[in-house]
C-alpha positions as CSV (number, residue, x, y, z in Angstrom):
1,M,141.9,-95.6,-97.6
2,T,144.6,-97.3,-99.6
3,T,148.2,-97.8,-98.8
4,T,151.1,-99.3,-100.8
5,T,151.4,-103.0,-100.1
6,Q,154.8,-104.3,-98.8
7,T,156.6,-105.9,-101.8
8,S,158.5,-108.3,-99.6
9,P,156.8,-111.3,-97.9
10,L,156.3,-111.4,-94.1
11,T,159.2,-112.8,-92.3
12,P,158.8,-115.9,-90.2
13,Y,159.1,-113.7,-87.1
14,Q,156.3,-111.4,-88.4
15,V,154.1,-114.4,-89.2
16,R,154.4,-115.6,-85.7
17,R,154.1,-112.2,-84.0
18,Y,151.0,-111.2,-85.8
19,S,149.5,-114.7,-86.2
20,R,146.3,-113.8,-84.3
21,H,145.7,-111.0,-87.0
22,I,146.8,-113.2,-90.0
23,I,144.3,-115.9,-89.1
24,M,141.4,-113.3,-89.2
25,P,139.7,-113.2,-92.6
26,Q,139.3,-109.5,-92.4
27,V,143.2,-109.1,-92.1
28,G,145.2,-112.1,-93.5
29,S,148.8,-111.6,-94.6
30,I,147.9,-108.9,-97.1
31,G,146.1,-106.9,-94.5
32,Q,149.1,-107.3,-92.0
33,R,151.3,-106.1,-94.8
34,K,149.2,-102.9,-95.1
35,L,149.5,-102.3,-91.4
36,I,153.2,-102.6,-91.7
37,D,153.3,-100.2,-94.6
38,A,150.9,-97.7,-93.0
39,K,152.0,-94.3,-91.6
40,V,150.0,-92.8,-88.9
41,L,150.3,-89.4,-87.2
42,I,149.1,-89.0,-83.6
43,I,148.5,-85.6,-82.2
44,G,149.4,-85.7,-78.6
45,A,151.2,-88.2,-76.3
46,G,148.8,-87.8,-73.5
47,G,145.6,-89.5,-72.3
48,L,144.1,-90.4,-75.8
49,G,147.4,-90.6,-77.5
50,S,148.7,-93.2,-75.2
51,P,146.3,-96.1,-75.9
52,I,146.2,-95.1,-79.6
53,A,150.0,-95.3,-79.9
54,I,150.4,-98.4,-77.9
55,Y,147.7,-100.4,-79.7
56,L,148.8,-99.2,-83.2
57,T,152.3,-100.3,-82.3
58,L,151.2,-103.7,-81.1
59,A,149.1,-104.0,-84.3
60,G,152.2,-103.8,-86.3
61,V,151.7,-100.3,-87.9
62,G,155.1,-99.7,-89.4
63,T,155.5,-95.8,-88.8
64,I,153.9,-93.7,-86.1
65,G,154.4,-90.1,-85.8
66,I,153.8,-88.3,-82.5
67,V,153.4,-84.5,-82.1
68,D,153.9,-83.3,-78.6
69,F,156.0,-80.6,-76.9
70,D,155.1,-81.2,-73.2
71,T,156.9,-82.9,-70.5
72,V,155.6,-85.7,-68.2
73,D,154.1,-84.4,-65.0
74,V,152.9,-86.5,-62.0
75,T,149.4,-85.5,-62.7
76,N,149.6,-87.2,-66.1
77,L,150.3,-90.6,-64.6
78,Q,146.5,-91.1,-63.5
79,R,145.6,-91.8,-67.2
80,Q,148.6,-91.6,-69.6
81,I,149.8,-95.1,-69.9
82,L,152.7,-94.2,-72.2
83,H,154.5,-92.8,-69.3
84,F,155.9,-94.1,-66.0
85,N,156.9,-92.7,-62.6
86,D,160.5,-92.6,-63.7
87,D,159.5,-90.5,-66.7
88,I,158.5,-87.4,-64.8
89,D,160.1,-84.2,-66.2
90,K,161.1,-86.1,-69.3
91,P,159.8,-84.9,-72.7
92,K,156.7,-87.0,-73.6
93,V,158.0,-87.9,-77.0
94,V,161.1,-89.3,-75.5
95,S,159.1,-91.3,-73.0
96,A,156.8,-92.4,-75.7
97,V,159.5,-93.7,-78.0
98,E,161.0,-95.7,-75.1
99,T,157.6,-97.3,-74.2
100,L,156.7,-98.0,-77.9
101,K,160.1,-99.5,-78.7
102,A,159.7,-101.7,-75.6
103,Y,156.4,-103.1,-77.0
104,N,157.5,-103.4,-80.7
105,P,161.1,-102.5,-81.6
106,D,160.1,-102.9,-85.4
107,T,157.8,-99.9,-85.5
108,V,159.4,-96.7,-86.6
109,V,158.5,-93.9,-84.2
110,I,159.0,-90.4,-85.6
111,T,158.8,-87.5,-83.0
112,H,157.6,-83.9,-83.7
113,E,158.7,-82.1,-80.4
114,E,157.1,-78.9,-81.3
115,P,153.8,-77.1,-81.1
116,L,151.5,-77.8,-84.0
117,T,150.8,-74.5,-85.6
118,S,149.2,-72.8,-88.7
119,D,152.8,-72.6,-90.2
120,N,153.8,-76.2,-89.7
121,A,150.7,-78.4,-89.6
122,V,150.4,-79.2,-93.2
123,E,154.1,-79.9,-93.5
124,V,154.0,-82.3,-90.4
125,M,151.1,-84.1,-91.9
126,K,152.2,-84.4,-95.6
127,D,154.0,-87.9,-95.2
128,Y,151.3,-89.6,-93.2
129,D,148.3,-91.7,-94.4
130,I,145.9,-90.9,-91.5
131,V,145.8,-88.3,-88.7
132,V,144.5,-89.3,-85.3
133,N,143.6,-86.5,-82.9
134,G,144.4,-86.7,-79.2
135,A,144.4,-83.1,-78.4
136,D,142.1,-81.7,-75.6
137,N,141.5,-78.1,-76.5
138,F,139.4,-76.4,-79.1
139,A,142.3,-74.4,-80.7
140,A,144.2,-77.6,-81.5
141,R,141.1,-79.5,-82.5
142,Y,140.1,-76.8,-85.1
143,L,143.7,-76.6,-86.4
144,V,144.0,-80.4,-86.7
145,N,140.6,-80.6,-88.4
146,D,141.4,-78.0,-90.8
147,A,144.9,-79.1,-91.6
148,A,143.8,-82.7,-92.1
149,Y,141.0,-81.6,-94.5
150,L,143.3,-79.3,-96.4
151,S,145.8,-82.1,-96.6
152,D,143.2,-84.6,-97.9
153,K,143.9,-86.9,-94.9
154,P,141.3,-89.0,-93.0
155,L,141.0,-87.7,-89.4
156,V,140.2,-90.1,-86.6
157,D,138.8,-87.8,-83.8
158,G,138.1,-88.3,-80.1
159,S,137.5,-86.3,-77.1
160,I,137.0,-86.9,-73.3
161,L,135.9,-85.0,-70.2
162,L,134.8,-86.2,-66.7
163,F,132.8,-89.5,-67.5
164,D,132.0,-88.5,-71.1
165,G,133.7,-89.3,-74.3
166,M,133.0,-89.2,-78.0
167,A,134.6,-90.6,-81.2
168,T,134.2,-90.2,-84.9
169,V,136.0,-90.3,-88.3
170,F,136.1,-87.5,-90.7
171,K,136.9,-88.6,-94.3
172,P,137.6,-85.9,-96.9
173,G,134.3,-85.0,-98.7
174,E,132.3,-86.6,-96.0
175,G,132.1,-83.8,-93.5
176,C,134.5,-82.4,-90.9
177,Y,134.7,-81.1,-87.3
178,R,133.3,-77.8,-88.4
179,C,130.1,-79.5,-89.7
180,L,129.6,-80.6,-86.1
181,F,130.8,-77.5,-84.3
182,P,130.9,-74.6,-86.7
183,T,132.3,-72.2,-84.1
184,P,134.1,-72.8,-80.8
185,P,132.3,-72.1,-77.5
186,P,133.3,-68.8,-75.7
187,P,136.5,-69.0,-73.7
188,G,135.9,-70.7,-70.4
189,E,132.4,-72.1,-71.1
190,V,133.7,-75.6,-71.5
191,P,136.4,-76.6,-69.0
192,S,139.4,-78.6,-69.9
193,C,140.4,-81.8,-68.2
194,A,142.8,-79.9,-66.2
195,E,140.0,-77.7,-64.9
196,A,137.1,-80.3,-64.5
197,G,139.0,-83.7,-64.4
198,V,138.5,-86.9,-66.3
199,L,138.1,-90.5,-65.2
200,G,141.4,-92.2,-65.6
201,M,140.1,-95.2,-67.6
202,L,138.1,-93.1,-70.0
203,P,140.9,-92.2,-72.4
204,G,141.7,-95.9,-72.6
205,M,138.2,-96.6,-73.8
206,V,138.0,-93.8,-76.4
207,G,141.5,-94.1,-77.5
208,T,141.2,-97.9,-78.1
209,I,138.2,-97.1,-80.2
210,Q,140.2,-94.5,-82.2
211,A,143.0,-97.1,-82.6
212,T,140.4,-99.6,-84.0
213,E,138.9,-97.1,-86.4
214,T,142.4,-96.3,-87.6
215,V,143.2,-100.1,-88.2
216,K,139.8,-100.5,-90.0
217,L,140.8,-97.6,-92.3
218,I,144.1,-99.0,-93.1
219,L,142.6,-102.5,-93.9
220,G,139.5,-101.1,-95.6
221,A,137.5,-103.4,-93.4
222,G,134.1,-102.9,-91.9
223,E,132.1,-99.7,-91.5
224,S,133.9,-96.7,-90.1
225,L,132.5,-94.1,-87.8
226,S,132.4,-91.6,-90.7
227,G,129.0,-90.1,-90.7
228,R,128.4,-91.2,-87.1
229,L,129.2,-89.8,-83.7
230,L,129.8,-92.3,-81.0
231,L,128.8,-90.9,-77.6
232,I,130.0,-92.7,-74.4
233,D,128.5,-92.1,-70.9
234,A,130.7,-94.1,-68.7
235,L,128.9,-93.1,-65.5
236,D,125.9,-95.0,-66.8
237,M,127.9,-97.2,-69.2
238,D,125.7,-96.0,-72.0
239,F,126.9,-96.1,-75.8
240,R,124.8,-94.5,-78.6
241,T,125.5,-93.2,-82.0
242,V,124.0,-90.1,-83.8
243,K,124.2,-89.5,-87.5
244,L,126.5,-86.8,-88.9
245,R,126.1,-85.3,-92.2
246,R,128.3,-82.9,-94.2
247,N,127.0,-79.4,-93.9
248,P,126.7,-77.8,-97.3
249,E,127.2,-74.5,-95.5
250,C,130.3,-75.5,-93.6
251,P,133.0,-72.9,-93.9
252,L,135.6,-75.5,-94.5
253,C,134.0,-78.4,-96.5
254,G,130.9,-76.9,-97.6
255,D,129.7,-75.9,-101.2
256,E,131.2,-72.4,-100.9
257,P,134.0,-72.6,-98.3
258,T,135.4,-69.5,-96.8
259,V,138.2,-71.3,-94.8
260,T,140.8,-72.2,-97.7
261,E,144.0,-71.9,-95.6
262,L,145.0,-72.3,-91.9
263,I,144.1,-69.3,-89.7
264,D,145.1,-68.0,-86.3
265,Y,143.4,-70.5,-84.1
266,E,144.5,-68.9,-80.8
267,Q,142.6,-65.8,-81.9
268,F,139.6,-68.0,-83.4
269,C,139.1,-69.9,-80.1
270,G,140.5,-67.3,-77.6
271,M,142.9,-69.9,-76.2
272,P,146.4,-71.3,-76.9
273,V,147.1,-74.4,-78.8
274,I,148.4,-76.9,-76.3
275,G,148.4,-80.7,-75.7
276,D,146.5,-82.7,-73.1
């Protein structure tokens, strides 16, 4: 991925603030300027969205968009580190802006306090370089996957449940979520976090990996998780990767695609599109 490099030099404050990045050969001042110029869209300000947003803000990513239309509930506080006890009943995007600005006032935070739908997804994504998925239901995951692919945007994906997590990167032309899961499971077969629970620390592990993959894409550094699926079993503390390949018969990114526009994902998955 490439971004437009900031034309103005880093300020003395930026040099000091990001000094631990700048001394890294994989980052340097050029890389830090890439981070400052980058625009990243995060789907969800919940369990995964929280560490993703916080670490990208701390890293100096210049513009972060957050899509969420939920309010903070007391049950969120077990894992959603963007929000505090005093934020209960507050819109999550409002709480997120307050927290992120406290971490780094220079980061521009753009809020999209609305459900992501087939009607608005492409429009929401158009001004961003990378999409990071923090949604926890199948309707949202397929919608985000399809919209990112049709918008030619890299998608940094992650999911969590109980003690298990996974993360990967889908680059345009190198496979997509539908290559991994061509069709959603029947409604009710796979429980949500609200139904089955999730270890409070797990979204921190997976979200931090997603943030790391996002920064690597911005910098053009290292090997991304594109073509690989990272599986995490926190109960046994086991990490393993499996290879992913683009499916030539994929209905979205295959050789003869049948999905060429966004569809009705509630009907496709038998469930509403909601956040985590």
